[in-house]
C-alpha positions in Angstrom: 0.7 5.3 -21.0 2.9 2.5 -20.1 5.9 3.9 -19.1 3.5 6.2 -16.9 2.1 3.2 -15.3 5.5 1.5 -14.8 6.7 4.6 -13.0 3.6 5.2 -10.8 3.6 1.3 -9.9 7.5 1.6 -9.0 7.1 4.5 -6.7 3.7 3.2 -5.2 6.3 -0.1 -4.8 9.0 1.9 -2.9 6.4 3.6 -0.8 4.5 0.2 0.6 7.8 -1.5 0.7 9.3 0.8 2.8 6.3 1.3 5.2 5.7 -2.2 5.4 8.8 -3.2 6.2 9.0 -0.8 8.8 5.8 -2.1 10.1 7.4 -5.5 10.1 10.8 -4.9 11.6 10.5 -2.3 14.3 8.4 -3.3 17.8 5.1 -1.7 18.1 6.1 0.6 21.1 8.6 2.3 18.6 6.4 2.7 16.0 4.1 4.5 18.4 6.7 6.7 19.8 8.0 8.0 15.7 4.4 9.0 15.6 2.3 6.2 14.4 -0.3 6.5 17.1 -2.8 4.7 15.8 -0.8 1.3 16.3 -1.7 1.4 20.0 -5.4 0.8 19.0 -4.1 -2.8 17.7 -2.3 -5.5 19.0 1.3 -6.6 17.6 0.0 -9.2 15.2 -2.3 -6.9 13.8 0.6 -4.1 13.2 2.4 -6.9 11.8 -0.4 -8.3 9.5 -0.8 -4.8 8.1 2.9 -4.5 6.9 2.8 -7.8 5.4 0.2 -6.9 3.3 1.8 -3.9 2.1 5.2 -5.7 1.3 3.4 -8.0 -0.7 1.4 -5.4 -2.3 4.8 -3.8 -3.5 6.1 -7.1 -4.3 2.7 -7.6 -6.5 2.6 -4.2 -8.2 5.8 -5.2 -9.9 7.1 -8.6 -10.2 3.8 -10.2 -12.0 3.8 -8.2 -14.6 7.7 -7.5 -14.8 8.6 -11.2 -15.0 5.3 -11.8 -17.0 4.0 -14.2 -14.4 0.1 -14.1 -14.1 0.0 -10.3 -14.7 -3.3 -10.2 -13.7 -2.2 -10.3 -10.1 -0.6 -6.8 -10.4 -3.8 -4.9 -10.9 -5.4 -7.2 -8.2 -2.4 -6.0 -6.0 -2.9 -2.3 -6.5 -6.4 -2.7 -5.7 -5.7 -4.7 -2.6 -3.1 -1.7 -1.7 -6.4 0.4 -2.2 -8.6 -1.2 0.2 -5.8 -1.0 2.5 -5.3 2.2 2.1 -9.3 3.2 2.5 -8.9 1.5 5.5 -5.9 3.8 6.8 -8.0 6.8 5.9 -11.0 5.6 7.8 -8.7 4.9 10.8 -6.9 8.3 10.6 -10.1 10.4 10.3 -11.8 8.0 13.4 -8.8 9.2 15.3 -9.2 13.0 14.4 -5.6 12.8 12.2 -6.6 14.6 9.2 -3.1 15.5 8.4 -2.7 11.6 8.6 -5.2 10.7 6.2 -3.9 12.9 3.2 -1.0 10.3 2.6 -3.5 7.5 2.2 -5.8 9.3 0.1 -2.7 9.9 -2.1 -1.7 6.6 -2.2 -4.9 5.1 -2.6 -6.0 7.1 -5.5 -2.3 5.9 -7.3 -3.0 2.6 -6.5 -6.5 2.7 -7.8 -5.2 4.8 -11.4 -2.4 1.3 -11.6 -5.3 -0.9 -10.7 -8.3 0.7 -13.3 -5.2 1.3 -16.2 -3.8 -2.4 -15.6 -7.3 -4.3 -15.8 -7.6 -2.5 -19.3 -7.5 -5.1 -22.6 -4.3 -3.7 -23.5 -2.4 -3.1 -20.6 0.0 -6.1 -20.4 
C-alpha cells in the first residue's frame, strides 16, 4: 500500500505543482483567455494565493515524508488540497461549469485518499 500512496502522491504533486505554477506565473488575463473563466471572479492576488496554496500543497505531499522531517505534514497537505478542491468544485458548479468540476472531484478524492491513508498508525 505504501507504493500506491507514493504513486498517487507523486501524481497529485505533479498536477498541483503544474496548476499552481501556472496561476503564479501567468497574468490573470492570460488564464482567463486559456479557459479559466473562474479567474475573472477573483482578484489578481486571490488567483496568485490559490496558486501558492497548490504549489505548497504539492511540495507538502512529497517532501516531509521523503525527507522524514515532520512527516505528519504530508497528510495535512493532502487534507488541505482536498479542502481546496472542494472549494474549486463549488466555484465551478456555481458558475454552471459541470465539466469543470470533474477534475476537482477526482483530484479531491485522490487527495482525501492520501490524507486518510497517511494518517494511519503504520503509514510512515
